C-alpha positions in Angstrom: 24.7 -24.1 -1.0 22.6 -21.0 -0.3 22.1 -18.5 -3.1 23.6 -15.1 -2.2 21.6 -12.2 -3.6 22.8 -8.6 -3.4 20.5 -5.9 -4.8 18.7 -8.5 -6.9 21.9 -9.8 -8.6 23.0 -13.4 -7.9 26.7 -13.7 -7.0 28.5 -16.2 -9.1 30.4 -17.6 -6.2 27.2 -18.6 -4.4 27.3 -22.2 -5.7 30.8 -22.7 -4.2 29.8 -21.6 -0.7 28.9 -24.3 1.8 27.1 -22.5 4.6 27.4 -24.3 7.9 26.0 -21.7 10.4 24.2 -18.4 10.5 23.5 -15.6 12.9 20.2 -13.7 12.6 20.0 -10.4 14.4 16.4 -9.8 15.5 13.9 -12.4 16.3 10.6 -10.8 15.4 8.5 -12.2 12.6 11.2 -11.6 9.9 14.1 -12.9 12.0 12.2 -15.9 13.3 11.0 -16.7 9.7 14.6 -16.5 8.4 15.8 -18.8 11.2 13.2 -21.3 10.5 13.8 -21.2 6.7 17.6 -21.6 7.2 17.2 -24.6 9.4 14.7 -26.1 6.9 17.2 -25.6 4.1 19.9 -27.5 5.9 22.0 -24.9 7.8 23.2 -26.9 10.8 23.6 -24.1 13.3 21.4 -21.0 13.4 21.6 -18.5 16.3 19.1 -15.7 16.7 19.9 -12.7 18.8 16.8 -11.0 20.3 15.8 -10.0 23.8 12.1 -10.0 23.4 9.5 -12.7 23.1 7.9 -11.2 19.9 10.6 -8.9 18.5 10.6 -5.1 19.1 9.2 -4.1 15.7 6.7 -7.0 15.3 5.3 -6.4 18.8 4.4 -2.8 17.8 2.6 -3.9 14.6 -1.1 -4.3 14.0 0.0 -7.1 11.7 -2.6 -6.6 9.0 -2.0 -9.0 6.2 -2.9 -6.8 3.2 -1.8 -5.6 -0.2 -4.3 -3.0 -1.1 -3.3 0.5 -2.1 0.4 -0.1 -1.8 2.4 1.8 -4.3 4.6 1.2 -6.3 3.3 -1.9 -8.1 6.4 -3.9 -7.2 5.8 -3.3 -3.4 2.1 -4.3 -3.8 3.2 -7.5 -5.7 5.7 -8.3 -2.8 2.8 -7.9 -0.3 0.6 -10.2 -2.5 3.3 -12.8 -2.5 3.5 -12.5 1.3 -0.3 -13.2 1.5 0.2 -16.3 -0.6 3.0 -17.4 1.7 0.8 -17.1 4.8 -2.0 -19.1 3.0 0.3 -21.9 1.8 2.5 -22.5 4.9 1.2 -25.2 7.1 2.3 -23.5 10.3 1.2 -20.0 9.4 -2.1 -20.6 7.6 -4.0 -21.3 10.8 -2.9 -18.2 12.7 -4.6 -15.3 10.8 -8.2 -14.4 10.8 -9.0 -14.2 7.1 -12.0 -12.0 7.6 -11.3 -9.5 4.8 -10.7 -5.8 5.0 -13.1 -2.9 4.5 -11.2 0.2 3.2 -12.6 3.7 2.7 -10.8 5.8 0.1 -11.3 9.4 -1.1 -11.3 8.3 -4.8 -12.3 5.3 -6.8 -9.6 2.6 -7.0 -8.2 1.0 -10.1 -8.7 -2.7 -9.3 -6.5 -3.9 -12.2 -3.5 -6.0 -11.3 -5.0 -9.3 -10.2 -6.0 -8.4 -6.6 -9.5 -9.4 -5.7 -11.7 -6.5 -4.5 -15.3 -5.7 -4.4 -16.6 -2.1 -4.7 -17.4 0.6 -4.4 -19.9 -0.9 -2.0 -23.4 0.2 -1.1 -24.4 1.0 2.5 -26.4 -2.2 2.5 -23.4 -4.3 1.4 -21.2 -2.6 4.0 -23.7 -3.5 6.8 -23.8 -7.1 5.5 -20.0 -7.4 5.8 -19.6 -5.4 9.0 -22.8 -4.9 11.0 -21.1 -2.6 13.4 -19.7 -0.3 10.8 -20.2 3.5 11.4 -21.9 4.7 8.2 -22.3 8.4 9.3 -19.4 9.4 7.1 -20.6 8.9 3.5 -17.7 10.6 1.8 -15.5 8.6 -0.5 -15.7 5.0 -1.6 -15.6 1.8 0.4 -14.1 -1.4 -1.0 -13.9 -5.0 0.4 -10.7 -7.0 0.0 -11.8 -10.6 0.8 -8.4 -12.1 0.8 -7.0 -10.0 3.6 -6.8 -10.6 7.3 -5.0 -9.9 10.5 -2.9 -12.0 12.9 -1.8 -11.5 16.5 1.9 -10.8 15.9 3.0 -12.4 19.2 1.2 -15.6 18.4 2.8 -15.8 14.9 6.3 -15.1 16.2 6.0 -17.7 19.0 4.8 -20.3 16.6 7.7 -19.6 14.2 10.2 -19.6 17.1 8.8 -22.9 18.5 9.2 -24.6 15.1 12.7 -23.1 14.5 13.7 -24.2 18.0 12.3 -27.7 17.5 14.4 -27.9 14.3 17.5 -26.8 16.1 17.8 -23.0 16.0 18.9 -21.2 19.2 17.4 -17.9 20.4 19.6 -15.9 22.8 19.1 -12.7 24.7 20.6 -9.3 24.2 23.3 -10.0 26.7 25.1 -12.0 24.1 23.8 -9.9 21.2 25.5 -6.8 22.9 28.8 -8.3 21.6 27.7 -7.4 18.1 26.8 -3.8 18.9 28.9 -0.6 18.7 29.0 2.2 21.3 25.8 3.7 19.7 23.9 0.4 20.1 23.9 -0.3 16.3 24.5 -3.8 15.1 28.0 -4.2 13.5 29.7 -7.0 11.7 31.9 -9.5 13.5 
């Protein structure tokens, strides 16, 4: 059975539900991840509706893997968990470049909360970390977040799709997905 969660509350009937199939709308990084996870958890038939090879939203992303300066604390914690997921997943951990992130802020940061950061940095330390950094702007404070990185979103989505497909998921184009859209193009329930 799959736990059903709505607004953070578990539904009591979840234990009685035997999910056999699932439809995922959108095949970017989130949809492809969900498809892969459902197949890995034993759902026999997973169909993903998406017309693009890297998802519409994902393809427009810079795909920075970071959690710095993200209020409120609950959102920052969610991002930190996401970073842990990237690092612990055998498929995903090799995709990002874990080069760290330099961040300039107008004020000193409160580095409490268990997120590793170094700073404020001296000009010498900035040059050591990023030899090509433009240091003409000396306003504010610069911090280094060593645990952060970036990933090519298309590569990440294609890797997730390959594994999901190898496990049995199906990805179909918008021609079929159009059956789930209303006259305004919004996705609607079946």
